[in-house]
Biotite code that builds the C-alpha atoms (Angstrom):
import biotite.structure as struc

atoms = struc.array([
    struc.Atom([-2.834, 17.035, -1.128], chain_id="A", res_id=1, res_name="MET", atom_name="CA", element="C"),
    struc.Atom([-1.739, 19.466, -2.843], chain_id="A", res_id=2, res_name="LEU", atom_name="CA", element="C"),
    struc.Atom([1.672, 19.365, -1.864], chain_id="A", res_id=3, res_name="ALA", atom_name="CA", element="C"),
    struc.Atom([1.525, 15.867, -2.615], chain_id="A", res_id=4, res_name="ILE", atom_name="CA", element="C"),
    struc.Atom([0.200, 16.869, -6.029], chain_id="A", res_id=5, res_name="ARG", atom_name="CA", element="C"),
    struc.Atom([2.860, 19.723, -6.614], chain_id="A", res_id=6, res_name="GLU", atom_name="CA", element="C"),
    struc.Atom([5.290, 16.578, -6.230], chain_id="A", res_id=7, res_name="LEU", atom_name="CA", element="C"),
    struc.Atom([4.262, 14.368, -8.666], chain_id="A", res_id=8, res_name="THR", atom_name="CA", element="C"),
    struc.Atom([3.323, 16.844, -11.496], chain_id="A", res_id=9, res_name="THR", atom_name="CA", element="C"),
    struc.Atom([7.029, 18.275, -11.297], chain_id="A", res_id=10, res_name="MET", atom_name="CA", element="C"),
    struc.Atom([8.573, 17.161, -14.772], chain_id="A", res_id=11, res_name="PRO", atom_name="CA", element="C"),
    struc.Atom([11.420, 15.261, -12.968], chain_id="A", res_id=12, res_name="ASP", atom_name="CA", element="C"),
    struc.Atom([8.424, 13.027, -11.700], chain_id="A", res_id=13, res_name="ALA", atom_name="CA", element="C"),
    struc.Atom([7.644, 9.763, -13.091], chain_id="A", res_id=14, res_name="PRO", atom_name="CA", element="C"),
    struc.Atom([4.408, 9.748, -15.528], chain_id="A", res_id=15, res_name="ASP", atom_name="CA", element="C"),
    struc.Atom([1.536, 8.962, -13.839], chain_id="A", res_id=16, res_name="GLY", atom_name="CA", element="C"),
    struc.Atom([3.650, 9.563, -10.870], chain_id="A", res_id=17, res_name="ALA", atom_name="CA", element="C"),
    struc.Atom([2.099, 8.966, -7.146], chain_id="A", res_id=18, res_name="SER", atom_name="CA", element="C"),
    struc.Atom([3.380, 8.993, -3.912], chain_id="A", res_id=19, res_name="LEU", atom_name="CA", element="C"),
    struc.Atom([4.938, 5.565, -2.032], chain_id="A", res_id=20, res_name="ARG", atom_name="CA", element="C"),
    struc.Atom([5.423, 5.273, 1.657], chain_id="A", res_id=21, res_name="ILE", atom_name="CA", element="C"),
    struc.Atom([8.030, 2.016, 1.986], chain_id="A", res_id=22, res_name="SER", atom_name="CA", element="C"),
    struc.Atom([9.860, 1.336, 5.462], chain_id="A", res_id=23, res_name="ALA", atom_name="CA", element="C"),
    struc.Atom([12.871, 3.450, 6.485], chain_id="A", res_id=24, res_name="GLY", atom_name="CA", element="C"),
    struc.Atom([16.537, 1.749, 6.556], chain_id="A", res_id=25, res_name="ALA", atom_name="CA", element="C"),
    struc.Atom([15.341, 1.694, 10.548], chain_id="A", res_id=26, res_name="THR", atom_name="CA", element="C"),
    struc.Atom([12.791, 0.176, 12.082], chain_id="A", res_id=27, res_name="ALA", atom_name="CA", element="C"),
    struc.Atom([10.938, 3.466, 12.691], chain_id="A", res_id=28, res_name="GLU", atom_name="CA", element="C"),
    struc.Atom([11.557, 5.451, 9.651], chain_id="A", res_id=29, res_name="THR", atom_name="CA", element="C"),
    struc.Atom([9.257, 5.392, 6.373], chain_id="A", res_id=30, res_name="LEU", atom_name="CA", element="C"),
    struc.Atom([10.662, 5.963, 3.044], chain_id="A", res_id=31, res_name="ARG", atom_name="CA", element="C"),
    struc.Atom([8.706, 8.005, 0.576], chain_id="A", res_id=32, res_name="LEU", atom_name="CA", element="C"),
    struc.Atom([8.945, 8.015, -2.880], chain_id="A", res_id=33, res_name="SER", atom_name="CA", element="C"),
    struc.Atom([7.475, 8.693, -6.204], chain_id="A", res_id=34, res_name="LEU", atom_name="CA", element="C"),
    struc.Atom([6.625, 5.906, -8.632], chain_id="A", res_id=35, res_name="THR", atom_name="CA", element="C"),
    struc.Atom([4.665, 5.338, -11.738], chain_id="A", res_id=36, res_name="GLY", atom_name="CA", element="C"),
    struc.Atom([2.530, 2.481, -10.244], chain_id="A", res_id=37, res_name="GLN", atom_name="CA", element="C"),
    struc.Atom([1.983, 0.372, -7.119], chain_id="A", res_id=38, res_name="PRO", atom_name="CA", element="C"),
    struc.Atom([4.772, -2.347, -6.425], chain_id="A", res_id=39, res_name="HIS", atom_name="CA", element="C"),
    struc.Atom([3.557, -5.666, -6.104], chain_id="A", res_id=40, res_name="PRO", atom_name="CA", element="C"),
    struc.Atom([1.528, -5.999, -2.638], chain_id="A", res_id=41, res_name="GLY", atom_name="CA", element="C"),
    struc.Atom([0.726, -2.452, -2.036], chain_id="A", res_id=42, res_name="ASP", atom_name="CA", element="C"),
    struc.Atom([-1.810, -0.905, -0.760], chain_id="A", res_id=43, res_name="GLU", atom_name="CA", element="C"),
    struc.Atom([-3.673, 1.395, -3.224], chain_id="A", res_id=44, res_name="VAL", atom_name="CA", element="C"),
    struc.Atom([-5.471, 4.554, -1.341], chain_id="A", res_id=45, res_name="HIS", atom_name="CA", element="C"),
    struc.Atom([-7.376, 7.512, -3.143], chain_id="A", res_id=46, res_name="GLU", atom_name="CA", element="C"),
    struc.Atom([-6.743, 10.644, -1.779], chain_id="A", res_id=47, res_name="ALA", atom_name="CA", element="C"),
    struc.Atom([-8.592, 14.411, -2.743], chain_id="A", res_id=48, res_name="ALA", atom_name="CA", element="C"),
    struc.Atom([-7.693, 16.110, -6.087], chain_id="A", res_id=49, res_name="GLU", atom_name="CA", element="C"),
    struc.Atom([-6.712, 12.544, -8.042], chain_id="A", res_id=50, res_name="GLN", atom_name="CA", element="C"),
    struc.Atom([-3.958, 11.897, -5.616], chain_id="A", res_id=51, res_name="VAL", atom_name="CA", element="C"),
    struc.Atom([-2.892, 8.000, -5.477], chain_id="A", res_id=52, res_name="GLN", atom_name="CA", element="C"),
    struc.Atom([-0.983, 7.331, -2.123], chain_id="A", res_id=53, res_name="VAL", atom_name="CA", element="C"),
    struc.Atom([0.878, 3.560, -2.352], chain_id="A", res_id=54, res_name="PHE", atom_name="CA", element="C"),
    struc.Atom([1.425, 2.223, 0.830], chain_id="A", res_id=55, res_name="VAL", atom_name="CA", element="C"),
    struc.Atom([3.947, -0.696, 1.396], chain_id="A", res_id=56, res_name="ALA", atom_name="CA", element="C"),
    struc.Atom([2.786, -3.957, 3.338], chain_id="A", res_id=57, res_name="PRO", atom_name="CA", element="C"),
    struc.Atom([5.648, -3.241, 5.877], chain_id="A", res_id=58, res_name="GLU", atom_name="CA", element="C"),
    struc.Atom([4.847, -0.113, 6.340], chain_id="A", res_id=59, res_name="ALA", atom_name="CA", element="C"),
    struc.Atom([1.666, -0.168, 7.347], chain_id="A", res_id=60, res_name="THR", atom_name="CA", element="C"),
    struc.Atom([2.056, -1.094, 11.110], chain_id="A", res_id=61, res_name="ALA", atom_name="CA", element="C"),
    struc.Atom([4.025, 2.282, 11.192], chain_id="A", res_id=62, res_name="LEU", atom_name="CA", element="C"),
    struc.Atom([1.361, 4.412, 9.571], chain_id="A", res_id=63, res_name="LEU", atom_name="CA", element="C"),
    struc.Atom([-1.858, 2.729, 11.799], chain_id="A", res_id=64, res_name="ASP", atom_name="CA", element="C"),
    struc.Atom([-4.096, 5.132, 13.053], chain_id="A", res_id=65, res_name="GLY", atom_name="CA", element="C"),
    struc.Atom([-2.032, 8.037, 12.358], chain_id="A", res_id=66, res_name="LYS", atom_name="CA", element="C"),
    struc.Atom([-2.620, 11.081, 9.380], chain_id="A", res_id=67, res_name="THR", atom_name="CA", element="C"),
    struc.Atom([0.326, 12.250, 6.862], chain_id="A", res_id=68, res_name="LEU", atom_name="CA", element="C"),
    struc.Atom([0.137, 15.830, 6.603], chain_id="A", res_id=69, res_name="ASP", atom_name="CA", element="C"),
    struc.Atom([2.293, 17.182, 4.094], chain_id="A", res_id=70, res_name="ALA", atom_name="CA", element="C"),
    struc.Atom([2.455, 20.665, 3.337], chain_id="A", res_id=71, res_name="SER", atom_name="CA", element="C"),
    struc.Atom([4.849, 23.390, 1.315], chain_id="A", res_id=72, res_name="THR", atom_name="CA", element="C"),
    struc.Atom([6.936, 26.030, 2.893], chain_id="A", res_id=73, res_name="ASP", atom_name="CA", element="C"),
    struc.Atom([7.815, 29.626, 1.448], chain_id="A", res_id=74, res_name="ASP", atom_name="CA", element="C"),
    struc.Atom([10.754, 28.442, -1.061], chain_id="A", res_id=75, res_name="THR", atom_name="CA", element="C"),
    struc.Atom([8.635, 25.722, -2.556], chain_id="A", res_id=76, res_name="GLY", atom_name="CA", element="C"),
    struc.Atom([10.012, 22.691, -0.449], chain_id="A", res_id=77, res_name="ARG", atom_name="CA", element="C"),
    struc.Atom([7.632, 19.706, 0.619], chain_id="A", res_id=78, res_name="VAL", atom_name="CA", element="C"),
    struc.Atom([7.490, 18.715, 4.479], chain_id="A", res_id=79, res_name="GLU", atom_name="CA", element="C"),
    struc.Atom([5.841, 15.730, 5.735], chain_id="A", res_id=80, res_name="PHE", atom_name="CA", element="C"),
    struc.Atom([4.567, 14.773, 9.327], chain_id="A", res_id=81, res_name="ARG", atom_name="CA", element="C"),
    struc.Atom([3.365, 11.681, 10.395], chain_id="A", res_id=82, res_name="LEU", atom_name="CA", element="C"),
    struc.Atom([0.759, 13.040, 13.339], chain_id="A", res_id=83, res_name="ASP", atom_name="CA", element="C"),
    struc.Atom([-0.678, 10.373, 16.047], chain_id="A", res_id=84, res_name="SER", atom_name="CA", element="C"),
    struc.Atom([-4.578, 10.799, 17.158], chain_id="A", res_id=85, res_name="PRO", atom_name="CA", element="C"),
    struc.Atom([-4.824, 13.534, 19.939], chain_id="A", res_id=86, res_name="PRO", atom_name="CA", element="C"),
    struc.Atom([-5.181, 11.198, 23.272], chain_id="A", res_id=87, res_name="ASN", atom_name="CA", element="C"),
])
């Protein structure tokens, strides 16, 4: 959650920024963005360190049963990974 907190507190982030996950350009991609409030119909997930994640209805199926992991590399770039549970 620290990586998401870093993104949401950057100077160019919208006021009250949270991570929003929505459907991407293709059927199996996701779009991540920063927004100040959830869009109508978004699920609001409270995470550690007072981080909120908004999930658009069309992204729910792609996230079902998976874990979103975020980390910051040595240059400060945040990288996201979607992990499936082990078999």
